[in-house]
PDB file of N, H, CA, C and O in Angstrom:
ATOM      1  N   MET A   1      15.041 -12.447  28.817  1.00  0.00           N
ATOM      2  CA  MET A   1      15.458 -13.725  27.909  1.00  0.00           C
ATOM      3  C   MET A   1      15.563 -13.555  26.685  1.00  0.00           C
ATOM      4  O   MET A   1      16.479 -14.111  26.080  1.00  0.00           O
ATOM      5  N   LYS A   2      14.597 -12.699  25.996  1.00  0.00           N
ATOM      6  H   LYS A   2      13.853 -12.247  26.488  1.00  0.00           H
ATOM      7  CA  LYS A   2      14.865 -12.224  24.768  1.00  0.00           C
ATOM      8  C   LYS A   2      16.022 -11.470  24.090  1.00  0.00           C
ATOM      9  O   LYS A   2      16.205 -11.525  22.874  1.00  0.00           O
ATOM     10  N   SER A   3      16.797 -10.762  24.936  1.00  0.00           N
ATOM     11  H   SER A   3      16.649 -10.718  25.924  1.00  0.00           H
ATOM     12  CA  SER A   3      18.125 -10.324  24.631  1.00  0.00           C
ATOM     13  C   SER A   3      18.918 -11.748  24.357  1.00  0.00           C
ATOM     14  O   SER A   3      19.299 -11.906  23.198  1.00  0.00           O
ATOM     15  N   ASN A   4      19.134 -12.539  25.067  1.00  0.00           N
ATOM     16  H   ASN A   4      18.824 -12.411  26.009  1.00  0.00           H
ATOM     17  CA  ASN A   4      20.052 -13.720  25.003  1.00  0.00           C
ATOM     18  C   ASN A   4      19.784 -14.789  23.709  1.00  0.00           C
ATOM     19  O   ASN A   4      20.675 -15.428  23.150  1.00  0.00           O
ATOM     20  N   THR A   5      18.326 -14.827  23.368  1.00  0.00           N
ATOM     21  H   THR A   5      17.602 -14.307  23.822  1.00  0.00           H
ATOM     22  CA  THR A   5      17.913 -15.448  22.396  1.00  0.00           C
ATOM     23  C   THR A   5      18.777 -14.942  21.281  1.00  0.00           C
ATOM     24  O   THR A   5      19.569 -15.603  20.610  1.00  0.00           O
ATOM     25  N   ARG A   6      18.442 -13.394  21.170  1.00  0.00           N
ATOM     26  H   ARG A   6      17.799 -12.857  21.715  1.00  0.00           H
ATOM     27  CA  ARG A   6      19.104 -12.583  20.208  1.00  0.00           C
ATOM     28  C   ARG A   6      20.686 -12.648  20.108  1.00  0.00           C
ATOM     29  O   ARG A   6      21.504 -12.596  19.189  1.00  0.00           O
ATOM     30  N   PHE A   7      20.718 -12.751  21.128  1.00  0.00           N
ATOM     31  H   PHE A   7      20.053 -12.793  21.874  1.00  0.00           H
ATOM     32  CA  PHE A   7      22.361 -12.522  20.977  1.00  0.00           C
ATOM     33  C   PHE A   7      22.969 -14.114  20.548  1.00  0.00           C
ATOM     34  O   PHE A   7      24.058 -14.312  20.009  1.00  0.00           O
ATOM     35  N   ILE A   8      22.158 -14.969  20.862  1.00  0.00           N
ATOM     36  H   ILE A   8      21.274 -14.809  21.300  1.00  0.00           H
ATOM     37  CA  ILE A   8      22.825 -16.679  20.315  1.00  0.00           C
ATOM     38  C   ILE A   8      22.453 -16.756  18.942  1.00  0.00           C
ATOM     39  O   ILE A   8      23.037 -17.543  18.196  1.00  0.00           O
ATOM     40  N   LYS A   9      21.454 -15.948  18.497  1.00  0.00           N
ATOM     41  H   LYS A   9      20.980 -15.309  19.102  1.00  0.00           H
ATOM     42  CA  LYS A   9      21.183 -15.738  17.132  1.00  0.00           C
ATOM     43  C   LYS A   9      22.302 -14.738  16.289  1.00  0.00           C
ATOM     44  O   LYS A   9      22.502 -14.921  15.088  1.00  0.00           O
ATOM     45  N   GLY A  10      22.905 -13.814  16.951  1.00  0.00           N
ATOM     46  H   GLY A  10      22.743 -13.665  17.927  1.00  0.00           H
ATOM     47  CA  GLY A  10      23.958 -13.409  16.243  1.00  0.00           C
ATOM     48  C   GLY A  10      24.848 -13.939  16.318  1.00  0.00           C
ATOM     49  O   GLY A  10      25.436 -14.129  15.253  1.00  0.00           O
ATOM     50  N   VAL A  11      25.423 -14.443  17.486  1.00  0.00           N
ATOM     51  H   VAL A  11      24.946 -14.289  18.351  1.00  0.00           H
ATOM     52  CA  VAL A  11      26.741 -15.467  17.400  1.00  0.00           C
ATOM     53  C   VAL A  11      26.802 -16.682  16.288  1.00  0.00           C
ATOM     54  O   VAL A  11      27.764 -17.005  15.592  1.00  0.00           O
ATOM     55  N   ILE A  12      25.496 -17.249  16.333  1.00  0.00           N
ATOM     56  H   ILE A  12      24.715 -16.986  16.899  1.00  0.00           H
ATOM     57  CA  ILE A  12      25.526 -18.332  15.344  1.00  0.00           C
ATOM     58  C   ILE A  12      25.735 -17.890  13.918  1.00  0.00           C
ATOM     59  O   ILE A  12      26.584 -18.418  13.200  1.00  0.00           O
ATOM     60  N   ALA A  13      24.762 -16.684  13.427  1.00  0.00           N
ATOM     61  H   ALA A  13      24.072 -16.255  14.010  1.00  0.00           H
ATOM     62  CA  ALA A  13      24.699 -16.148  12.183  1.00  0.00           C
ATOM     63  C   ALA A  13      26.283 -15.521  11.986  1.00  0.00           C
ATOM     64  O   ALA A  13      26.669 -15.497  10.817  1.00  0.00           O
ATOM     65  N   THR A  14      27.160 -15.050  12.945  1.00  0.00           N
ATOM     66  H   THR A  14      26.847 -15.069  13.895  1.00  0.00           H
ATOM     67  CA  THR A  14      28.307 -14.683  12.802  1.00  0.00           C
ATOM     68  C   THR A  14      29.343 -15.658  12.404  1.00  0.00           C
ATOM     69  O   THR A  14      30.317 -15.502  11.667  1.00  0.00           O
ATOM     70  N   ALA A  15      28.878 -16.813  13.120  1.00  0.00           N
ATOM     71  H   ALA A  15      28.086 -16.939  13.718  1.00  0.00           H
ATOM     72  CA  ALA A  15      29.880 -18.109  12.928  1.00  0.00           C
ATOM     73  C   ALA A  15      29.676 -18.704  11.698  1.00  0.00           C
ATOM     74  O   ALA A  15      30.629 -19.147  11.057  1.00  0.00           O
ATOM     75  N   ALA A  16      28.432 -18.767  11.261  1.00  0.00           N
ATOM     76  H   ALA A  16      27.658 -18.406  11.782  1.00  0.00           H
ATOM     77  CA  ALA A  16      28.004 -19.182  10.012  1.00  0.00           C
ATOM     78  C   ALA A  16      28.738 -18.365   8.797  1.00  0.00           C
ATOM     79  O   ALA A  16      28.975 -18.949   7.740  1.00  0.00           O
ATOM     80  N   LYS A  17      29.017 -17.269   8.951  1.00  0.00           N
ATOM     81  H   LYS A  17      28.825 -16.794   9.809  1.00  0.00           H
ATOM     82  CA  LYS A  17      29.618 -16.098   7.959  1.00  0.00           C
ATOM     83  C   LYS A  17      31.302 -16.552   7.691  1.00  0.00           C
ATOM     84  O   LYS A  17      31.800 -16.409   6.574  1.00  0.00           O
ATOM     85  N   GLU A  18      31.853 -16.942   8.504  1.00  0.00           N
ATOM     86  H   GLU A  18      31.449 -17.059   9.411  1.00  0.00           H
ATOM     87  CA  GLU A  18      33.205 -17.189   8.849  1.00  0.00           C
ATOM     88  C   GLU A  18      34.097 -18.731   8.194  1.00  0.00           C
ATOM     89  O   GLU A  18      33.946 -19.938   8.383  1.00  0.00           O
ATOM     90  N   ASP A  19      34.863 -18.055   7.526  1.00  0.00           N
ATOM     91  H   ASP A  19      34.986 -17.074   7.372  1.00  0.00           H
ATOM     92  CA  ASP A  19      35.158 -19.091   6.641  1.00  0.00           C
ATOM     93  C   ASP A  19      36.581 -19.213   6.952  1.00  0.00           C
ATOM     94  O   ASP A  19      37.239 -18.904   5.959  1.00  0.00           O
ATOM     95  N   THR A  20      37.373 -19.574   8.033  1.00  0.00           N
ATOM     96  H   THR A  20      36.838 -19.825   8.840  1.00  0.00           H
ATOM     97  CA  THR A  20      38.551 -19.586   8.570  1.00  0.00           C
ATOM     98  C   THR A  20      39.074 -21.117   8.638  1.00  0.00           C
ATOM     99  O   THR A  20      38.669 -22.050   9.332  1.00  0.00           O
ATOM    100  N   VAL A  21      40.357 -21.041   7.457  1.00  0.00           N
ATOM    101  H   VAL A  21      40.686 -20.283   6.894  1.00  0.00           H
ATOM    102  CA  VAL A  21      41.082 -22.279   7.295  1.00  0.00           C
ATOM    103  C   VAL A  21      41.906 -22.604   8.540  1.00  0.00           C
ATOM    104  O   VAL A  21      42.694 -21.858   9.122  1.00  0.00           O
ATOM    105  N   MET A  22      41.624 -23.661   8.789  1.00  0.00           N
ATOM    106  H   MET A  22      40.984 -24.267   8.317  1.00  0.00           H
ATOM    107  CA  MET A  22      42.400 -24.377  10.055  1.00  0.00           C
ATOM    108  C   MET A  22      43.523 -24.799   9.438  1.00  0.00           C
ATOM    109  O   MET A  22      43.476 -25.218   8.282  1.00  0.00           O
ATOM    110  N   PRO A  23      45.147 -24.709  10.437  1.00  0.00           N
ATOM    111  CA  PRO A  23      46.214 -25.474   9.564  1.00  0.00           C
ATOM    112  C   PRO A  23      45.998 -27.039   9.601  1.00  0.00           C
ATOM    113  O   PRO A  23      46.601 -27.737   8.787  1.00  0.00           O
ATOM    114  N   TRP A  24      45.129 -27.613  10.552  1.00  0.00           N
ATOM    115  H   TRP A  24      44.638 -27.046  11.213  1.00  0.00           H
ATOM    116  CA  TRP A  24      45.040 -28.976  10.024  1.00  0.00           C
ATOM    117  C   TRP A  24      44.026 -29.637   9.011  1.00  0.00           C
ATOM    118  O   TRP A  24      43.947 -30.841   8.769  1.00  0.00           O
ATOM    119  N   ALA A  25      43.273 -28.637   8.471  1.00  0.00           N
ATOM    120  H   ALA A  25      43.336 -27.658   8.668  1.00  0.00           H
ATOM    121  CA  ALA A  25      42.344 -28.989   7.548  1.00  0.00           C
ATOM    122  C   ALA A  25      42.754 -29.689   6.321  1.00  0.00           C
ATOM    123  O   ALA A  25      43.583 -29.171   5.573  1.00  0.00           O
ATOM    124  N   ARG A  26      42.243 -30.796   6.074  1.00  0.00           N
ATOM    125  H   ARG A  26      41.569 -31.216   6.681  1.00  0.00           H
ATOM    126  CA  ARG A  26      42.664 -31.592   4.850  1.00  0.00           C
ATOM    127  C   ARG A  26      42.554 -30.562   3.455  1.00  0.00           C
ATOM    128  O   ARG A  26      41.927 -29.510   3.327  1.00  0.00           O
ATOM    129  N   GLY A  27      43.329 -31.223   2.576  1.00  0.00           N
ATOM    130  H   GLY A  27      43.838 -32.077   2.680  1.00  0.00           H
ATOM    131  CA  GLY A  27      43.433 -30.250   1.078  1.00  0.00           C
ATOM    132  C   GLY A  27      45.038 -29.780   0.870  1.00  0.00           C
ATOM    133  O   GLY A  27      46.067 -29.943   1.526  1.00  0.00           O
ATOM    134  N   ALA A  28      44.657 -29.028  -0.549  1.00  0.00           N
ATOM    135  H   ALA A  28      43.821 -28.896  -1.082  1.00  0.00           H
ATOM    136  CA  ALA A  28      45.919 -28.824  -1.051  1.00  0.00           C
ATOM    137  C   ALA A  28      47.126 -28.043  -0.398  1.00  0.00           C
ATOM    138  O   ALA A  28      48.318 -28.127  -0.692  1.00  0.00           O
ATOM    139  N   ARG A  29      46.456 -27.184   0.658  1.00  0.00           N
ATOM    140  H   ARG A  29      45.488 -27.116   0.896  1.00  0.00           H
ATOM    141  CA  ARG A  29      47.302 -26.415   1.355  1.00  0.00           C
ATOM    142  C   ARG A  29      48.218 -27.278   2.643  1.00  0.00           C
ATOM    143  O   ARG A  29      49.398 -27.098   2.944  1.00  0.00           O
ATOM    144  N   ARG A  30      47.308 -28.177   3.211  1.00  0.00           N
ATOM    145  H   ARG A  30      46.349 -28.323   2.966  1.00  0.00           H
ATOM    146  CA  ARG A  30      48.014 -29.011   4.113  1.00  0.00           C
ATOM    147  C   ARG A  30      49.215 -30.036   3.244  1.00  0.00           C
ATOM    148  O   ARG A  30      50.341 -30.220   3.706  1.00  0.00           O
ATOM    149  N   ALA A  31      48.861 -30.490   2.258  1.00  0.00           N
ATOM    150  H   ALA A  31      47.947 -30.340   1.882  1.00  0.00           H
ATOM    151  CA  ALA A  31      49.455 -31.560   1.512  1.00  0.00           C
ATOM    152  C   ALA A  31      51.168 -30.526   1.059  1.00  0.00           C
ATOM    153  O   ALA A  31      52.286 -31.041   1.061  1.00  0.00           O
ATOM    154  N   ALA A  32      50.937 -29.395   0.803  1.00  0.00           N
ATOM    155  H   ALA A  32      50.029 -28.976   0.802  1.00  0.00           H
ATOM    156  CA  ALA A  32      52.125 -28.491   0.382  1.00  0.00           C
ATOM    157  C   ALA A  32      52.751 -28.247   1.630  1.00  0.00           C
ATOM    158  O   ALA A  32      53.982 -28.255   1.616  1.00  0.00           O
ATOM    159  N   PHE A  33      52.190 -28.037   2.679  1.00  0.00           N
ATOM    160  H   PHE A  33      51.190 -28.030   2.690  1.00  0.00           H
ATOM    161  CA  PHE A  33      52.699 -28.013   3.829  1.00  0.00           C
ATOM    162  C   PHE A  33      53.729 -29.026   4.263  1.00  0.00           C
ATOM    163  O   PHE A  33      54.884 -28.775   4.606  1.00  0.00           O
ATOM    164  N   ILE A  34      53.002 -30.502   4.183  1.00  0.00           N
ATOM    165  H   ILE A  34      52.063 -30.707   3.904  1.00  0.00           H
ATOM    166  CA  ILE A  34      53.717 -31.551   4.532  1.00  0.00           C
ATOM    167  C   ILE A  34      54.881 -31.946   3.544  1.00  0.00           C
ATOM    168  O   ILE A  34      55.886 -32.595   3.835  1.00  0.00           O
ATOM    169  N   ALA A  35      54.573 -31.473   2.435  1.00  0.00           N
ATOM    170  H   ALA A  35      53.757 -30.946   2.198  1.00  0.00           H
ATOM    171  CA  ALA A  35      55.709 -31.828   1.327  1.00  0.00           C
ATOM    172  C   ALA A  35      56.958 -30.870   1.889  1.00  0.00           C
ATOM    173  O   ALA A  35      58.102 -31.267   2.112  1.00  0.00           O
ATOM    174  N   LYS A  36      56.566 -29.810   2.024  1.00  0.00           N
ATOM    175  H   LYS A  36      55.637 -29.487   1.843  1.00  0.00           H
ATOM    176  CA  LYS A  36      57.615 -28.964   2.656  1.00  0.00           C
ATOM    177  C   LYS A  36      58.546 -29.136   3.809  1.00  0.00           C
ATOM    178  O   LYS A  36      59.757 -28.925   3.877  1.00  0.00           O
ATOM    179  N   ARG A  37      57.599 -29.618   4.804  1.00  0.00           N
ATOM    180  H   ARG A  37      56.615 -29.789   4.749  1.00  0.00           H
ATOM    181  CA  ARG A  37      58.248 -30.138   5.947  1.00  0.00           C
ATOM    182  C   ARG A  37      59.274 -31.171   5.737  1.00  0.00           C
ATOM    183  O   ARG A  37      60.443 -31.174   6.122  1.00  0.00           O
ATOM    184  N   ASN A  38      58.427 -32.315   4.846  1.00  0.00           N
ATOM    185  H   ASN A  38      57.477 -32.312   4.533  1.00  0.00           H
ATOM    186  CA  ASN A  38      59.356 -33.338   4.459  1.00  0.00           C
ATOM    187  C   ASN A  38      60.572 -33.076   3.453  1.00  0.00           C
ATOM    188  O   ASN A  38      61.485 -33.902   3.443  1.00  0.00           O
ATOM    189  N   ALA A  39      60.616 -32.188   2.777  1.00  0.00           N
ATOM    190  H   ALA A  39      59.875 -31.517   2.785  1.00  0.00           H
ATOM    191  CA  ALA A  39      61.892 -31.657   1.915  1.00  0.00           C
ATOM    192  C   ALA A  39      62.762 -31.219   3.103  1.00  0.00           C
ATOM    193  O   ALA A  39      63.828 -31.814   3.255  1.00  0.00           O
ATOM    194  N   VAL A  40      62.424 -30.242   3.962  1.00  0.00           N
ATOM    195  H   VAL A  40      61.557 -29.758   3.838  1.00  0.00           H
ATOM    196  CA  VAL A  40      63.506 -29.909   4.855  1.00  0.00           C
ATOM    197  C   VAL A  40      63.983 -30.791   5.832  1.00  0.00           C
ATOM    198  O   VAL A  40      64.868 -30.407   6.596  1.00  0.00           O
ATOM    199  N   GLU A  41      63.567 -31.803   5.905  1.00  0.00           N
ATOM    200  H   GLU A  41      62.847 -32.116   5.285  1.00  0.00           H
ATOM    201  CA  GLU A  41      63.873 -32.997   7.025  1.00  0.00           C
ATOM    202  C   GLU A  41      64.967 -33.943   6.132  1.00  0.00           C
ATOM    203  O   GLU A  41      65.830 -34.701   6.573  1.00  0.00           O
ATOM    204  N   ALA A  42      64.706 -33.704   5.052  1.00  0.00           N
ATOM    205  H   ALA A  42      64.005 -33.087   4.694  1.00  0.00           H
ATOM    206  CA  ALA A  42      65.526 -34.969   4.055  1.00  0.00           C
ATOM    207  C   ALA A  42      66.657 -34.741   4.350  1.00  0.00           C
ATOM    208  O   ALA A  42      67.293 -35.645   4.891  1.00  0.00           O
ATOM    209  N   PRO A  43      67.325 -33.391   4.083  1.00  0.00           N
ATOM    210  CA  PRO A  43      68.808 -33.045   3.918  1.00  0.00           C
ATOM    211  C   PRO A  43      69.443 -33.443   5.549  1.00  0.00           C
ATOM    212  O   PRO A  43      70.512 -34.033   5.707  1.00  0.00           O
ATOM    213  N   LYS A  44      68.674 -33.052   6.517  1.00  0.00           N
ATOM    214  H   LYS A  44      67.806 -32.572   6.388  1.00  0.00           H
ATOM    215  CA  LYS A  44      69.625 -33.200   8.020  1.00  0.00           C
ATOM    216  C   LYS A  44      69.618 -34.641   7.997  1.00  0.00           C
ATOM    217  O   LYS A  44      70.630 -35.179   8.448  1.00  0.00           O
ATOM    218  N   LEU A  45      68.671 -35.398   7.556  1.00  0.00           N
ATOM    219  H   LEU A  45      67.849 -34.961   7.189  1.00  0.00           H
ATOM    220  CA  LEU A  45      68.894 -37.062   7.760  1.00  0.00           C
ATOM    221  C   LEU A  45      70.123 -37.477   7.171  1.00  0.00           C
ATOM    222  O   LEU A  45      70.997 -38.117   7.756  1.00  0.00           O
ATOM    223  N   LYS A  46      70.151 -37.140   6.151  1.00  0.00           N
ATOM    224  H   LYS A  46      69.442 -36.620   5.676  1.00  0.00           H
ATOM    225  CA  LYS A  46      71.671 -37.478   4.776  1.00  0.00           C
ATOM    226  C   LYS A  46      72.857 -36.803   5.771  1.00  0.00           C
ATOM    227  O   LYS A  46      73.757 -37.571   6.114  1.00  0.00           O
ATOM    228  N   ALA A  47      72.895 -35.800   6.117  1.00  0.00           N
ATOM    229  H   ALA A  47      72.164 -35.177   5.839  1.00  0.00           H
ATOM    230  CA  ALA A  47      74.137 -35.099   6.590  1.00  0.00           C
ATOM    231  C   ALA A  47      74.619 -35.651   8.146  1.00  0.00           C
ATOM    232  O   ALA A  47      75.695 -35.299   8.627  1.00  0.00           O
ATOM    233  N   SER A  48      73.881 -36.360   8.700  1.00  0.00           N
ATOM    234  H   SER A  48      73.007 -36.646   8.309  1.00  0.00           H
ATOM    235  CA  SER A  48      73.869 -37.003   9.894  1.00  0.00           C
ATOM    236  C   SER A  48      75.055 -38.384   9.639  1.00  0.00           C
ATOM    237  O   SER A  48      75.283 -39.179  10.551  1.00  0.00           O
TER     238      SER A  48
END
């Protein structure tokens, strides 16, 4: 059982170190993506 708890502690420690930004995260990156998407959609609507 010791190796299992050591493994779990290692996984938790590694997960705490990770700083992956998800696409759906709030912030400037998301706002920029939404603005870019809306800018691309706008000309398509006007052309129709």
